C-alpha positions in Angstrom: 8.2 -24.7 -3.1 10.6 -23.7 -5.9 13.7 -21.8 -5.0 12.1 -18.6 -6.3 9.1 -19.2 -4.1 11.2 -19.8 -1.0 13.2 -16.6 -1.7 10.0 -14.7 -2.0 8.7 -16.1 1.2 12.0 -15.2 3.0 11.8 -11.7 1.7 8.2 -11.4 3.0 9.4 -12.4 6.5 11.8 -9.6 6.4 9.0 -7.2 5.3 6.5 -8.4 7.9 5.7 -6.2 10.9 6.8 -8.9 13.3 10.5 -9.3 13.8 12.0 -12.4 12.0 13.5 -14.6 14.6 16.0 -17.1 13.3 17.8 -19.6 15.6 21.0 -20.3 13.8 21.9 -23.8 13.0 25.1 -25.6 11.7 24.3 -29.1 10.4 21.3 -31.2 9.4 20.4 -32.5 12.9 20.4 -29.1 14.4 18.4 -27.7 11.5 15.9 -30.6 11.9 15.6 -29.9 15.6 14.8 -26.2 15.1 12.6 -26.8 12.0 10.4 -29.1 14.0 9.3 -26.2 16.2 6.0 -24.6 15.1 7.4 -21.1 15.6 10.1 -21.6 13.0 9.4 -19.8 9.7 13.0 -19.9 8.2 16.4 -21.2 9.0 19.7 -19.5 9.0 23.1 -21.0 9.2 25.9 -19.7 11.5 29.2 -19.6 9.5 31.2 -19.6 12.7 29.5 -22.8 13.9 29.9 -24.5 10.6 33.6 -23.6 10.4 34.0 -24.9 14.0 32.2 -28.2 13.0 34.9 -28.8 10.4 37.8 -27.6 12.6 38.3 -24.2 11.0 38.5 -20.7 12.6 35.7 -18.3 11.8 36.0 -17.0 8.2 38.6 -19.6 7.3 36.5 -22.5 6.0 36.8 -23.2 2.3 33.8 -22.2 0.2 33.0 -25.8 -1.0 32.6 -27.0 2.6 30.4 -24.1 3.6 28.1 -24.5 0.7 28.0 -28.2 0.9 26.8 -28.1 4.5 24.4 -25.3 3.7 23.0 -27.4 0.9 22.6 -30.4 3.1 20.6 -28.3 5.5 18.4 -26.9 2.7 17.7 -30.3 1.4 16.5 -31.4 4.8 13.6 -28.9 5.1 10.9 -27.2 3.1 11.6 -24.0 5.0 13.6 -21.1 3.2 17.3 -21.3 4.3 19.6 -18.3 4.4 23.3 -19.1 4.6 26.3 -17.2 6.2 28.6 -16.9 3.3 31.4 -14.9 5.1 32.7 -12.3 2.6 31.6 -14.2 -0.5 35.0 -15.8 -1.0 36.4 -13.2 -3.4 33.7 -14.0 -6.1 30.4 -12.9 -5.0 28.5 -13.7 -8.2 29.9 -17.3 -8.4 29.4 -17.9 -4.7 25.8 -16.9 -5.0 25.2 -19.0 -8.0 26.6 -22.0 -6.2 24.6 -21.3 -3.1 21.4 -21.0 -5.2 22.2 -24.3 -6.8 22.5 -25.9 -3.4 19.0 -24.7 -2.4 20.0 -21.5 -0.5 17.7 -18.5 -1.1 19.3 -15.8 1.0 22.6 -15.0 2.7 24.6 -13.0 5.0 27.7 -11.4 3.4 30.0 -9.2 5.4 32.0 -6.2 4.2 34.9 -6.5 6.7 35.1 -2.7 6.4 36.6 -2.8 2.9 36.3 0.4 1.0 32.7 1.3 0.4 32.8 1.0 -3.4 34.2 -2.5 -3.2 31.6 -3.5 -0.7 28.7 -2.1 -2.8 30.1 -4.0 -5.8 29.8 -7.2 -3.8 26.2 -6.5 -3.1 25.5 -5.7 -6.8 27.2 -8.9 -7.9 25.0 -10.9 -5.5 21.8 -9.3 -6.6 22.7 -9.7 -10.2 23.5 -13.4 -9.8 20.2 -14.0 -8.1 18.4 -12.3 -11.0 20.3 -14.3 -13.5 19.2 -17.5 -11.7 15.6 -16.3 -11.5 15.7 -16.2 -7.7 14.9 -13.0 -5.7 17.8 -13.7 -3.4 17.3 -12.3 0.1 20.6 -10.6 0.9 21.2 -9.6 4.5 24.2 -7.3 3.8 26.4 -7.2 6.8 28.5 -4.2 7.8 31.2 -4.6 10.4 31.1 -0.9 11.3 30.8 -1.9 14.9 32.6 -5.2 15.3 35.7 -3.9 13.4 35.6 -0.4 14.7 38.7 -0.6 16.9 39.0 2.6 19.1 37.1 5.0 16.9 34.3 7.1 18.6 30.8 5.5 18.7 29.3 8.3 16.6 31.7 7.6 13.7 30.7 3.9 13.7 27.0 4.9 13.7 27.5 7.3 10.8 29.6 4.6 8.9 27.0 1.9 9.4 24.3 4.3 8.1 26.2 5.3 5.1 27.1 1.7 4.2 23.5 0.4 5.0 21.9 3.0 2.7 24.4 2.2 0.0 23.7 -1.6 0.3 20.0 -1.1 0.1 20.4 1.1 -2.9 22.4 -1.7 -4.5 19.6 -4.1 -4.0 20.2 -5.7 -0.6 17.0 -6.9 1.3 18.3 -5.9 4.7 21.3 -4.6 6.5 22.9 -6.6 9.2 24.7 -4.6 11.9 26.2 -7.0 14.4 27.3 -5.8 17.9 25.7 -5.1 21.2 23.3 -2.4 20.2 21.4 -0.5 23.0 18.1 1.2 22.4 19.6 4.6 21.6 22.1 3.3 18.9 19.5 1.0 17.5 17.0 3.9 17.1 19.7 6.0 15.3 20.4 3.2 12.9 16.7 2.5 12.2 16.2 6.2 11.6 19.3 6.4 9.3 18.8 3.2 7.3 15.1 2.6 7.5 12.4 1.0 9.6 12.2 -2.7 8.8 15.7 -2.7 7.2 17.9 -3.5 10.1 19.1 -7.0 11.2 20.8 -7.5 14.6 22.4 -10.2 16.7 21.1 -11.3 20.1 24.3 -11.5 22.1 24.5 -11.6 25.9 23.8 -8.0 27.1 21.7 -7.1 24.0 18.0 -6.2 24.0 15.3 -8.8 23.7 13.7 -9.6 20.3 10.5 -7.8 21.4 12.4 -4.6 22.3 14.2 -4.6 19.0 10.9 -5.2 17.2 9.4 -2.1 18.9 12.4 -0.1 17.6 11.7 -1.1 14.1 14.3 -3.9 13.6 13.4 -6.5 10.9 15.4 -9.6 11.9 17.3 -11.0 14.9 19.7 -13.9 14.8 22.0 -15.4 17.4 25.1 -16.5 15.4 27.4 -19.0 17.1 25.8 -18.5 20.5 23.3 -21.3 19.8 26.1 -23.9 19.2 27.8 -22.6 22.3 24.7 -23.2 24.4 24.4 -26.7 22.9 28.1 -27.5 23.6 27.8 -26.1 27.2 24.9 -28.6 27.7 27.1 -31.4 26.2 30.0 -30.6 28.4 27.7 -30.3 31.5 26.1 -33.7 30.9 29.5 -35.3 30.2 30.7 -34.0 33.6 27.6 -35.3 35.3 28.1 -38.8 33.7 31.8 -38.8 34.7 30.5 -38.2 38.2 28.3 -41.3 38.0 25.2 -39.4 36.9 22.5 -40.5 34.6 21.0 -39.2 31.3 18.2 -36.8 32.3 14.7 -38.1 32.0 13.7 -34.9 30.1 15.9 -35.9 27.1 13.9 -36.0 23.8 14.6 -38.1 20.8 15.1 -35.4 18.0 16.6 -37.6 15.3 
C-alpha cells in the first residue's frame, strides 16, 4: 500500500465499531513479533520505550532518533504505523513531513497542557502538513488534562479534556487521546462530551478492559511503555533463573 492508502486504512480502524487495540512497540524486532500475530491490524510506537532504548528520559530523545526508529519500524511491515512524536518538537509541520517521509501515517502528539490556542495551532499544522504530502494523516491528538492535572478537582480536568478534545477535532484531528486511569463514569462523560468513537485511552494497571472501553464508545486503546516493562520484567526474571542455574524455558519461540 502507498502511504496515503495506509493512512486511510488507519483512519478506518479508528472509525470501526470495534475498538482499535494497539500493542505498542519500540524497535524492529518488537514490531515484527507483534505484526506476526493475526489479530494485529496496525502498529503504534511507544515514545517512552524508544527513548529508553537510546538511554533518554521520556520526552527528551532528539527528533531525528525518534523518527529514524519509527521509520525502521515502518519499513519492516506492510501494516500502517502510528508514531509517538512527543510534543512535535517545536515544529509540528516539519516533524509531520519528516515522519511521513519515513513511512509513518499517523501519530500521537501531546499538548502538555500548553495554552489551548497554541495546542490547536499544533494540530492544525500537523493536518496541513499531511494534506500537503497527500496523506490523510491519522492524528491521535493527546491532551494531558489528567496526567498533568496536579491537585485540581476531577471535574475541572474532565471539562478541560472535553474543551481541548472538541477543539482538536474541529482542527482536524482524527481522535483525542486522554491518558490516565479512567473509570467507567469518567470515560462515559468524556465520550458524551467529545464524541462516541473519538476517544483514545491507555490500558494501565487498574484501568478497564478493552471490551469495557469499547462498550462505552472508546475508539482506541494502547498500552504505552507497559509492554516494554512486561518484556523487561521477563528478561530480568529469566536472567535471575539462569544465574540460579536454571535453563532456558522450553516454551521459548524463535521470533527473529
